[in-house]
C-alpha positions as CSV (number, residue, x, y, z in Angstrom):
1,M,22.8,239.2,208.3
2,N,22.7,236.6,211.1
3,V,22.3,233.7,208.7
4,P,25.8,233.9,207.1
5,R,27.3,234.1,210.6
6,L,25.4,231.0,211.7
7,N,26.5,229.2,208.6
8,L,30.2,230.1,209.2
9,A,29.9,229.0,212.8
10,A,28.4,225.7,211.6
11,R,31.3,225.3,209.2
12,R,33.8,226.0,211.9
13,R,32.2,223.4,214.2
14,R,32.3,220.8,211.4
15,A,36.0,221.6,210.7
16,D,36.8,221.3,214.4
17,D,34.9,218.1,214.8
18,P,37.5,215.3,215.3
19,A,35.1,212.6,214.1
20,R,34.4,214.4,210.8
21,M,38.1,215.0,210.3
22,A,38.8,211.3,210.8
23,A,36.0,210.5,208.3
24,I,37.5,212.9,205.8
25,R,40.9,211.3,206.3
26,G,39.3,207.9,205.7
27,A,37.7,209.1,202.5
28,H,41.0,210.4,201.2
29,L,42.8,207.2,202.1
30,A,40.1,205.1,200.3
31,L,40.6,207.3,197.2
32,A,44.3,206.5,197.4
33,D,43.5,202.7,197.6
34,E,44.7,202.5,201.2
35,Y,41.7,200.6,202.4
36,D,43.0,199.2,205.7
37,A,44.0,202.7,206.8
38,A,40.7,204.1,205.6
39,R,38.8,201.5,207.7
40,E,40.9,202.5,210.7
41,Q,40.0,206.2,210.2
42,F,36.3,205.4,209.8
43,A,36.4,203.2,212.9
44,E,38.0,206.1,214.8
45,A,35.3,208.5,213.5
46,R,32.5,206.0,214.6
47,R,34.2,205.7,218.0
48,L,34.2,209.5,218.4
49,N,30.6,210.0,217.2
50,P,28.7,206.7,216.8
51,L,25.4,208.5,215.9
52,D,26.7,210.5,212.9
53,A,24.7,209.2,209.9
54,P,27.0,210.6,207.2
55,I,30.0,208.9,208.9
56,L,28.1,205.6,209.1
57,Q,27.0,206.0,205.5
58,S,30.6,206.6,204.3
59,A,32.0,203.7,206.3
60,G,29.2,201.5,204.8
61,T,30.0,202.7,201.3
62,L,33.6,201.8,201.8
63,E,32.7,198.3,202.9
64,M,30.2,198.0,200.0
65,S,32.8,199.0,197.5
66,L,35.2,196.3,198.9
67,G,32.5,193.7,198.6
68,N,31.9,193.3,202.4
69,M,28.1,193.4,202.0
70,A,27.2,192.1,205.5
71,A,29.3,194.8,207.2
72,A,28.0,197.4,204.7
73,R,24.4,196.4,205.5
74,D,25.0,196.8,209.2
75,L,26.6,200.2,208.9
76,L,24.0,201.5,206.4
77,E,21.1,200.2,208.6
78,R,22.5,202.2,211.5
79,A,22.8,205.2,209.2
80,V,19.2,205.1,208.0
81,H,18.0,204.4,211.5
82,T,19.9,207.5,212.7
83,D,18.8,209.8,209.8
84,V,15.9,208.5,207.7
85,T,16.3,211.4,205.2
86,L,19.8,210.4,204.2
87,A,19.0,209.4,200.6
88,S,22.5,208.1,199.7
89,A,22.4,205.7,202.6
90,W,19.0,204.4,201.5
91,A,20.2,203.9,197.9
92,N,23.3,202.1,199.1
93,L,21.3,199.9,201.5
94,V,19.0,198.9,198.6
95,F,22.1,198.0,196.5
96,V,23.7,196.0,199.3
97,T,20.5,194.2,200.0
98,D,20.1,193.3,196.3
99,H,23.7,191.9,196.2
100,L,23.8,190.2,199.6
101,E,23.7,186.4,199.1
102,S,21.7,185.8,202.2
103,A,19.0,188.3,201.3
104,T,15.7,187.1,200.1
105,V,13.2,188.7,197.8
106,A,11.1,189.6,200.8
107,D,14.2,191.4,202.4
108,Q,14.7,193.3,199.2
109,R,11.1,194.4,199.1
110,R,11.1,195.2,202.8
111,V,14.1,197.6,202.4
112,R,12.4,199.3,199.4
113,A,9.2,199.7,201.3
114,R,11.0,201.2,204.3
115,W,12.8,203.7,201.9
116,W,9.5,204.7,200.2
117,R,7.8,205.1,203.6
118,A,10.7,207.3,204.8
119,L,10.2,209.5,201.8
120,G,6.4,209.6,202.3
121,L,5.6,207.6,199.2
122,S,3.5,204.6,198.6
123,C,5.3,201.4,197.7
124,P,4.4,199.9,194.3
125,R,5.2,196.4,195.5
126,S,3.3,194.6,192.8
127,R,5.3,196.3,190.1
128,W,8.8,195.4,191.2
129,I,10.0,192.0,190.1
130,P,13.4,190.8,191.1
131,G,15.6,189.6,188.2
132,V,13.6,191.5,185.6
133,P,15.5,194.5,184.1
134,T,13.6,197.6,185.1
135,S,14.0,199.1,181.6
136,T,11.4,196.4,180.5
137,L,8.8,197.5,183.0
138,R,6.8,200.5,181.8
139,S,4.0,202.5,183.2
140,P,0.7,202.7,181.3
141,E,1.9,205.9,179.7
142,G,5.0,204.1,178.3
143,I,7.5,205.8,180.6
144,T,10.0,203.8,182.7
145,D,8.8,204.1,186.3
146,P,11.7,205.4,188.4
147,W,10.1,204.2,191.7
148,I,10.5,200.6,190.6
149,N,14.3,201.1,190.6
150,P,15.6,204.6,191.6
151,H,18.8,203.9,189.7
152,A,16.9,203.4,186.4
153,P,17.4,206.3,184.0
154,L,14.4,208.5,183.5
155,M,12.9,208.5,180.0
156,Q,11.3,211.5,178.4
157,R,7.7,211.4,177.1
158,P,7.7,210.9,173.3
């Protein structure tokens, strides 16, 4: 019976956390297309708690959706540095790196390798080819390999 009490206490702490509340306001403002106000709220949230990975990830996602890839990369790098298990931050960091004009193929491969290492997986470097649609890359069994591109749809065995 102690577990539900701990969960309720954790929920209360999150609801009372001014940094989280600022981030929630920022997310709501972004949904309402009030991007400048959303940025201000995320900046306030980061000022209150600069090491909160979900806040950094949310701010990075906002910058990514607005096309500010350099700012998004910096925020997402801080998010994955703070919490290496935050999968959404890794996925967005890969996307940002792929769309950043200054990023090289080596940068793209490096980010993917770091993501795979954080997940405890081996990196299939030789199988990922930039500019080639991942749907055309198939494993020996004829199944699209989801580790080449985590966003690729999974195909069922025939």
